[in-house]
C-alpha positions in Angstrom: 0.0 0.0 0.0 1.2 3.5 -0.8 1.4 6.5 1.4 -0.6 8.4 -1.3 -3.5 6.0 -0.7 -3.3 6.7 3.0 -3.2 10.4 2.5 -6.1 10.2 0.2 -7.9 8.8 3.2 -7.1 11.9 5.3 -7.7 14.4 2.5 -11.0 13.1 1.1 -13.0 10.6 3.2 -15.7 10.2 0.7 -13.2 9.4 -2.1 -11.4 6.9 0.1 -14.3 5.0 1.5 -16.5 5.0 -1.6 -13.9 5.0 -4.4 -15.4 3.6 -7.7 -18.3 2.2 -5.6 -16.3 -1.1 -5.4 -16.1 -3.1 -2.2 -12.7 -4.5 -3.0 -11.3 -1.0 -3.9 -12.7 0.3 -0.6 -11.1 -2.4 1.4 -7.7 -1.9 -0.2 -7.8 1.8 0.4 -8.7 1.5 4.0 -6.3 -1.3 4.6 -3.6 1.0 3.2 -4.6 3.4 5.9 -4.5 0.7 8.5 -1.0 -0.4 7.6 0.5 3.0 7.0 1.6 3.5 10.6 3.1 0.0 11.0 3.5 -2.5 8.1 4.0 0.2 5.5 6.4 2.1 7.8 8.4 -1.0 8.4 8.8 -1.4 4.7 9.6 2.3 4.0 11.9 2.9 6.9 13.4 -0.6 7.0 14.5 -0.3 3.4 15.0 3.4 3.1 16.3 5.0 6.3 18.9 4.5 9.0 18.6 6.2 12.3 21.5 7.2 14.6 21.9 9.3 17.6 23.8 12.6 17.6 25.9 14.0 20.4 22.7 15.1 22.1 20.8 11.9 23.1 17.5 13.7 22.5 18.2 14.1 18.8 17.3 11.6 16.0 19.4 12.0 12.9 18.1 10.7 9.6 20.5 9.3 7.1 20.2 7.3 3.9 21.1 3.7 3.1 22.2 1.9 0.0 18.6 1.1 -0.9 17.0 4.5 0.1 18.6 7.9 0.2 16.9 11.0 1.7 17.0 14.1 -0.3 17.4 17.5 1.2 14.4 19.8 1.6 13.6 21.6 -1.7 14.9 24.9 -0.3 18.4 23.5 -0.3 18.8 25.1 3.2 21.0 23.4 5.7 19.4 22.3 9.0 19.8 24.8 11.8 21.3 23.7 15.1 20.0 26.0 17.7 21.9 26.4 21.0 20.0 25.3 24.1 20.8 28.5 25.9 21.8 32.0 24.8 20.9 35.6 25.8 17.5 36.9 24.8 17.5 39.4 21.9 15.0 42.1 21.4 13.3 40.1 18.6 13.1 37.0 20.9 11.5 39.1 23.6 8.9 40.3 21.2 8.1 36.8 20.2 7.8 35.7 23.8 5.5 38.6 24.6 3.3 37.8 21.6 3.1 34.1 22.7 2.3 34.9 26.3 -0.2 37.7 25.6 -2.2 35.2 23.5 -1.7 32.3 25.9 -0.1 30.2 23.2 2.7 28.8 25.3 3.4 28.6 29.0 5.6 31.1 30.9 8.1 28.5 32.2 8.2 26.8 28.7 9.3 29.9 26.9 11.6 31.2 29.7 13.4 28.0 30.6 16.6 27.3 28.7 16.7 24.1 26.8 12.9 23.6 26.4 11.5 23.0 22.9 9.7 26.3 23.1 12.8 28.2 24.2 14.8 26.7 21.3 12.1 27.3 18.8 11.9 31.0 19.8 15.6 31.5 19.5 15.6 29.8 16.1 12.8 32.2 14.9 14.5 35.2 16.4 18.2 34.6 15.6 18.7 31.7 13.1 15.8 31.7 10.7 16.7 33.1 7.3 13.1 33.9 6.6 12.9 36.3 9.5 9.1 36.4 9.4 7.4 39.5 10.9 6.1 39.0 14.4 2.3 39.3 14.1 0.1 41.9 15.6 -1.8 40.8 18.7 -4.7 39.5 16.6 -3.8 35.8 16.1 -6.5 35.4 13.4 -4.6 37.2 10.6 -3.0 35.3 7.7 0.4 36.5 8.8 -0.2 35.2 12.3 -1.4 31.9 11.0 1.8 31.3 9.0 4.0 32.5 11.9 2.3 30.2 14.4 2.5 27.2 12.1 6.3 27.7 11.8 6.6 28.1 15.6 4.4 25.1 16.3 6.3 22.8 13.9 9.6 24.1 15.3 8.5 23.3 18.8 7.3 19.8 17.7 10.6 19.0 16.0 12.7 20.2 18.9 10.5 18.4 21.4 11.0 15.0 19.7 14.6 15.5 18.6 14.3 15.9 14.8 15.6 19.5 14.5 17.7 18.5 11.5 14.5 19.1 9.6 14.3 22.7 10.8 15.8 25.0 8.2 15.6 28.5 6.8 13.3 27.3 4.0 9.6 27.4 4.0 7.8 25.4 6.7 6.3 23.3 3.9 9.8 22.2 3.0 10.6 20.7 6.4 10.6 17.1 5.4 12.9 14.4 4.0 12.0 12.3 1.0 12.9 8.6 1.1 13.1 6.4 -1.9 12.7 2.6 -1.5 13.8 -0.1 -3.8 10.5 -0.1 -5.6 11.0 3.4 -6.9 8.4 4.9 -4.6 9.1 8.0 -2.5 7.7 9.0 0.9 7.9 12.3 2.6 8.6 12.2 6.3 7.8 15.3 8.3 5.5 18.1 7.4 3.2 18.0 4.3 1.3 21.0 3.2 -1.9 21.4 1.1 -2.3 23.5 -2.0 -2.7 26.7 0.1 0.7 25.9 1.7 -0.9 25.2 5.1 0.4 22.4 7.2 -2.1 19.6 6.6 -0.1 16.5 7.7 2.6 15.5 10.1 3.9 12.1 9.2 6.7 10.9 11.5 6.5 7.1 12.0 9.3 4.9 13.3 12.0 7.5 13.5 13.3 6.8 17.0 11.7 10.0 18.2 12.0 10.8 22.0 10.3 13.2 24.2 6.7 14.4 25.0 4.1 15.7 22.7 4.0 19.5 22.9 0.6 21.2 23.3 1.6 23.7 20.6 0.5 21.2 18.0 -3.0 22.7 18.5 -1.8 25.7 16.6 -1.8 23.6 13.4 -5.6 24.1 12.9 -5.6 22.8 9.3 -4.1 19.5 10.3 -6.0 16.5 8.8 -3.4 13.8 9.4 -1.2 13.4 12.5 0.9 10.3 12.6 3.5 9.9 15.4 3.7 6.1 15.7 6.2 3.5 16.5 8.5 5.7 18.6 8.9 3.9 21.9 10.6 6.9 23.6 7.7 9.2 23.0 6.0 9.3 26.4 3.8 11.3 28.6 0.1 12.0 28.1 -1.9 13.2 25.1 -2.0 17.0 25.4 -5.4 18.4 26.2 -4.9 21.3 23.8 -5.2 18.9 20.8 -9.0 19.1 21.2 -8.7 22.2 19.0 -7.6 20.1 15.9 -11.2 19.9 14.7 -10.3 19.1 11.1 -8.3 16.0 12.1 -9.4 12.9 10.2 -6.4 10.6 10.7 -5.0 10.4 14.2 -2.3 7.7 14.8 -0.3 7.7 18.1 0.1 3.9 18.2 3.2 2.0 19.4 4.6 4.7 21.6 4.9 4.9 25.4 2.0 7.2 26.2 0.2 7.0 29.5 -2.9 8.3 31.2 -6.5 7.9 30.0 -8.0 8.4 26.6 -9.0 12.1 27.0 -12.7 12.8 27.2 -12.3 15.6 24.7 -11.5 13.2 21.9 -15.2 13.0 21.2 -15.0 16.7 20.0 -12.9 15.6 17.0 -16.0 14.9 15.0 -14.2 14.7 11.7 -12.1 11.7 12.8 -12.3 8.7 10.5 -9.2 6.9 11.8 -8.1 6.7 15.4 -5.2 4.5 16.4 -3.9 4.5 20.0 -2.7 0.9 19.9 0.2 -0.4 21.9 0.7 2.3 24.5 0.2 2.2 28.3 -3.2 3.9 28.4 -5.6 3.0 31.2 -9.1 3.7 32.3 -12.5 3.5 30.6 -13.6 4.6 27.2 -14.9 8.2 27.1 -18.6 8.6 27.1 -20.4 9.9 24.0 -18.1 8.1 21.6 -21.1 8.1 19.3 -20.2 11.8 18.7 -17.5 10.4 16.4 -20.1 9.7 13.8 -17.5 9.5 10.9 -15.2 7.0 12.7 -14.5 4.0 10.4 -11.5 2.6 12.2 -10.8 2.5 16.0 -7.7 0.7 17.2 -7.1 0.7 21.0 -5.5 -2.7 21.3 -2.5 -3.4 23.5 -3.2 -1.0 26.4 -4.6 -1.5 29.9 -8.1 -0.1 29.2 -10.9 -1.2 31.5 -14.7 -1.0 31.9 -17.2 -1.9 29.2 -17.6 -0.9 25.5 -21.2 0.3 25.7 -20.0 3.7 24.5 -19.4 2.2 21.0 -22.8 0.7 20.5 -23.9 3.7 18.3 -20.8 4.2 16.2 -22.6 2.7 13.2 -20.0 3.8 10.7 -17.3 1.6 12.3 -15.8 -0.9 9.9 -12.7 -1.9 11.8 -12.7 -2.3 15.6 -9.6 -3.5 17.4 -9.9 -3.7 21.2 -7.7 -6.8 21.8 -5.2 -7.1 24.7 -6.9 -4.9 27.2 -9.0 -5.5 30.3 -12.4 -4.7 29.1 -15.1 -6.6 30.9 -18.7 -7.0 29.8 -21.3 -9.7 29.3 -21.6 -10.7 25.7 -25.4 -10.7 24.9 -27.5 -11.1 21.8 -27.6 -7.3 21.5 -23.9 -6.6 21.9 -22.7 -4.3 19.1 -25.7 -5.4 17.1 -26.1 -2.1 15.3 -22.5 -2.1 13.9 -23.6 -3.6 10.7 -20.7 -2.2 8.6 -18.0 -4.0 10.6 -15.4 -5.9 8.5 -13.0 -6.7 11.4 -14.1 -7.2 15.0 -11.3 -8.1 17.4 -12.2 -8.3 21.1 -9.6 -11.0 22.0 -7.6 -11.2 25.2 -10.0 -9.3 27.4 -12.5 -10.3 30.1 -15.6 -10.5 28.1 -17.9 -13.2 29.5 -21.4 -14.6 29.3 -23.3 -17.9 29.3 -25.2 -17.4 26.0 -22.5 -18.4 23.6 -21.5 -16.5 20.5 -24.3 -14.2 19.3 -25.8 -15.2 16.0 -25.9 -11.6 14.7 -22.1 -11.6 14.5 -22.4 -14.1 11.7 -25.1 -12.0 10.0 -22.9 -8.9 9.6 -22.8 -8.8 5.8 -19.1 -7.8 5.3 -17.5 -9.2 8.4 -14.3 -10.9 7.5 -12.6 -11.3 10.9 -14.2 -12.3 14.2 -11.7 -12.7 17.0 -13.0 -13.5 20.5 -9.9 -15.5 21.5 -8.9 -15.7 25.2 -12.1 -14.4 26.9 -14.5 -16.1 29.3 -17.4 -16.8 27.0 -19.4 -19.9 27.8 -22.4 -21.5 26.0 -22.6 -22.8 22.4 -22.1 -21.7 18.8 -25.4 -20.9 17.0 -27.0 -24.1 15.7 -28.0 -22.4 12.5 -25.0 -20.3 11.5 -26.3 -18.3 8.5 -24.6 -18.4 5.1 -21.7 -16.0 5.1 -19.3 -15.8 2.1 -17.3 -12.9 3.5 -16.0 -14.3 6.8 -12.3 -15.3 6.4 -11.2 -15.8 10.0 -13.0 -17.1 13.0 -11.0 -17.2 16.2 -12.7 -18.5 19.4 -9.6 -20.1 21.0 -9.4 -20.2 24.8 -13.0 -19.7 26.0 -15.4 -22.0 27.7 -17.6 -22.9 24.7 -19.3 -26.2 24.9 -21.7 -28.5 23.0 -21.2 -29.8 19.5 -19.7 -27.9 16.6 -22.8 -27.3 14.4 -23.0 -28.8 10.9 -23.8 -25.3 9.8 -20.2 -24.3 10.3 -19.9 -25.1 6.6 -22.0 -22.0 5.8 -18.8 -20.0 6.5 -17.7 -21.1 3.1 -14.8 -18.7 2.6 -13.0 -19.4 5.9 -9.2 -19.4 5.8 -8.7 -19.6 9.5 -10.7 -21.6 12.0 -9.5 -21.8 15.6 -11.8 -23.5 18.2 -8.9 -24.8 20.3 -9.0 -24.9 24.2 -12.7 -24.9 24.7 -15.1 -27.7 25.9 -16.6 -28.7 22.6 -17.9 -32.3 22.6 -19.6 -34.8 20.3 -18.3 -35.8 16.9 -16.1 -33.5 14.9 -18.5 -32.6 12.1 -17.8 -33.8 8.5 -19.0 -30.5 7.2 -15.7 -28.9 8.2 -14.3 -30.9 5.2 -16.4 -28.7 2.9 -14.3 -25.6 3.9 -12.0 -26.0 1.0 -10.2 -22.7 1.5 -8.9 -23.4 5.0 -5.3 -22.6 5.7 -5.3 -23.1 9.5 -7.4 -25.5 11.4 -7.0 -25.7 15.2 -9.3 -28.0 17.1 -6.8 -28.8 19.9 -7.7 -29.4 23.6 -11.5 -30.1 23.4 -13.7 -33.0 24.7 -14.7 -34.6 21.4 -15.9 -38.2 21.2 -13.1 -40.7 20.7 -12.4 -41.4 17.1 -9.9 -41.5 14.3 -8.4 -38.5 12.5 -11.4 -37.7 10.2 -11.1 -38.8 6.6 -12.5 -35.5 5.4 -9.2 -33.8 6.3 -7.9 -35.2 3.0 -10.0 -32.7 1.1 -8.4 -29.7 2.8 -5.5 -29.5 0.4 -4.6 -25.9 1.2 -4.0 -26.5 4.9 -0.7 -25.1 6.3 -1.4 -25.7 10.0 -3.4 -28.7 11.4 -3.8 -29.4 15.1 -5.7 -32.2 16.7 -3.7 -32.1 19.9 -5.5 -33.7 22.9 -8.8 -34.4 21.1 -9.0 -38.2 21.9 -7.9 -39.3 18.4 -7.5 -43.0 18.1 -6.5 -45.5 15.3 -3.5 -44.9 13.1 -2.0 -41.9 11.4 -3.6 -41.7 8.0 -1.2 -42.0 5.1 -3.2 -39.4 3.1 -1.8 -36.7 5.4 1.3 -37.1 3.2 -0.7 -35.6 0.3 -1.3 -32.3 2.1 1.8 -30.7 0.5 1.3 -27.3 2.0 1.5 -28.4 5.6 4.0 -26.6 7.8 2.7 -27.7 11.2 1.1 -31.1 12.1 0.2 -31.4 15.8 -1.1 -34.8 16.9 0.3 -34.6 20.5 -1.5 -36.3 23.5 -3.9 -38.6 21.8 -4.2 -42.5 21.6 -2.8 -43.0 18.1 -1.3 -46.4 17.4 0.7 -48.1 14.7 3.8 -46.9 13.0 4.7 -43.4 11.6 3.7 -43.5 7.9 6.6 -42.9 5.6 4.3 -40.8 3.4 4.8 -37.9 5.8 8.2 -37.5 4.3 6.4 -36.1 1.2 5.6 -33.0 3.2 8.5 -30.9 1.9 7.3 -27.7 3.7 6.9 -29.5 7.1 8.6 -27.6 9.9 6.8 -28.7 13.0 5.8 -32.3 13.7 4.4 -33.2 17.1 3.7 -36.9 17.5 4.5 -37.2 21.2 2.4 -38.7 24.0 0.7 -41.3 21.8 1.0 -45.1 21.5 3.0 -45.2 18.3 5.4 -48.1 17.6 8.1 -49.0 15.1 10.9 -46.8 13.9 11.3 -43.4 12.4 11.0 -43.8 8.6 14.4 -43.3 6.9 12.6 -41.1 4.4 12.4 -38.4 7.0 16.0 -37.5 6.2 14.5 -35.6 3.2 12.5 -33.2 5.5 15.1 -30.5 5.3 12.8 -27.8 6.7 12.1 -29.6 9.9 12.7 -27.5 13.0 10.7 -29.4 15.6 10.2 -33.1 16.0 8.6 -34.4 19.2 8.2 -38.2 19.6 8.6 -38.9 23.3 6.2 -41.1 25.3 5.7 -43.6 22.5 7.2 -47.0 21.9 9.3 -45.9 18.9 12.6 -47.6 18.6 15.7 -47.5 16.5 18.6 -45.3 15.4 17.9 -41.7 14.2 21.5 -40.9 13.2 20.5 -40.7 9.5 17.8 -38.1 10.3 20.3 -36.2 12.5 23.0 -36.2 9.8 20.6 -34.9 7.2 18.7 -32.2 9.1 19.5 -29.4 11.5 16.5 -29.9 13.9 16.3 -27.2 16.5 14.0 -29.0 18.9 14.2 -32.8 18.8 12.7 -34.7 21.8 12.4 -38.5 21.9 12.8 -41.5 24.2 16.6 -41.7 24.1 17.3 -41.5 27.8 17.6 -43.9 30.7 19.6 -47.1 31.1 18.0 -48.8 28.1 17.0 -46.0 25.7 14.4 -47.0 23.1 15.9 -44.6 20.5 19.6 -44.2 19.7 20.3 -40.5 19.1 23.7 -38.7 18.7 24.3 -36.3 21.6 24.5 -33.2 19.4 21.2 -34.0 17.7 18.4 -34.7 20.2 17.8 -31.7 22.4 16.1 -33.7 25.1 16.3 -37.4 25.8 13.3 -38.8 27.8 13.0 -42.1 29.6 10.0 -44.1 30.9 10.8 -43.5 34.6 10.7 -39.7 34.6 8.5 -36.8 33.7 9.9 -35.3 30.5 8.9 -32.4 28.2 5.6 -32.1 30.0 5.1 -28.5 28.9 1.7 -27.9 27.3 3.2 -26.8 24.0 0.4 -25.5 21.8 1.0 -24.1 18.4 -1.3 -21.1 18.9 -2.1 -18.8 16.1 -2.3 -15.3 17.5 -3.1 -13.0 14.6 -3.1 -9.2 14.8 -4.6 -6.6 12.6 -1.3 -4.9 11.9 -0.2 -8.0 10.0 -3.6 -8.3 8.2 -4.4 -11.4 10.3 -1.7 -13.3 8.5 0.8 -15.4 10.5 3.7 -13.4 11.6 7.2 -14.7 10.9 7.2 -16.8 14.1 5.6 -20.0 15.4 5.0 -19.6 19.1 4.4 -22.7 21.2 4.1 -20.8 24.5 6.6 -20.2 27.2 10.0 -19.7 25.7 9.5 -22.0 22.7 9.2 -20.2 19.4 10.6 -20.5 16.0 10.9 -18.4 12.9 8.4 -19.2 10.3 
């Protein structure tokens, strides 16, 4: 996604959300906005910019790399380095008087050497080649507006340590351009509109440090404010920002901000995109969130927010709602968020949502809902018996609740599912054959449930797109089917803690992408197939607590397995394994490798709900994908 698409979102909401009246186009444009502060920034900055400290630890210096080189501001002016302390000049005193008379900055801020305001004043008074006239007391004049914009941006840059962007050129030229390997360019810093008014501040992932200055409120034409992925940006969100009434795109995610979400946020009624993810914010949601009637995306995930989410019940324009990894607590009822019929992503995972009525049917009736994630809550009850036909839902994550009863046959009505995670619940009965009709499944997790005893279902053979398959601790019996060797896309196969018998089928060696094979804690016999030597991507092989025998030297010599656990310990080991190959050797007379390793799939919106480049098995056990 391009920055231009993201900026289109901020400049023209109707064009962004309704472009060409096409649903697919709309989704691409909004997802471009979603990713701009994180995934896009990682691409741009990772390929295009190196960051290093200067002699002052509060300064971020931007420099180019072989793949991406910043160009100087168009003015060609050199950045100005302003001393932290110097005598006041007559011009500086006039600027200070103007700011104090109009209550635009605090007295101690402008008078204390080294503050961002102090340094900005001295730049404007002594170093600025433009030498703009100090405005008359009336702050509403055009000259005053231009002067205050320059002052506000100066304060912002000094506050967060990017004063190398401050120069004697026009304020609209205070940016760097970065070029990535794809030939695209991105402006980092200030972006102006056609009237040469500051309309955007775009400073993601630049190692900024400091607190947000209240002087940002002087940028009254600001439509986009992105200060994301800067872990040394701390403090609270300044109250003065409530004056930015034209703000549409507000992204302060992945910083170290504290305090509560300010109640005045509901006054920013033009907001379409609000992302405060991955900070240290606490407290409840502000009341009257419905005042944000244009809000299409709300991302508050990864904080310590508490209370309920009733304040969002009337935000009917919401399309993307991310509240995961907080401490929200509320009973899930048949009326919860029922009026949010435009939702495309709903993520309430890892909170304290509870209830005994199961998963509301209306969640499956939302016409464009692609992602429903209720993982790791306290929801009990059942799935709806009559799940309606829904061709839009791609991901259903209900992992780690207290859901019970049978999985309904109507699960097949979610015909476009790519991800189905029902692990760690209390589902019972027979695993329905109708899951075999979900031909687009990539990930199927049914682990740790109370299903009836039975073999690995034969319908799994039809799921040829599967990458991850987990039947861990589901009372599977019989033998391991040879047809599993035809699922050529499998990366993970988890059959741990069942009652499987017989030998390990040599056909599993046909799984050229297989990286994680968990066969431990079963009743398997025989030896490891010699064909396994061809599994050159195998990172984890767990076979302990079986009756497997033989020498695995050939497997060890052919593969660099990072986690290999088998019954190679004790006085009479069942398996002969070279010391530098098996990472843990178990024996029958001891507890061994008893950790509940579960190949969870914890998707996040910043990665478009695709598996990140890691397989996490809990604890300290993880592997690169």
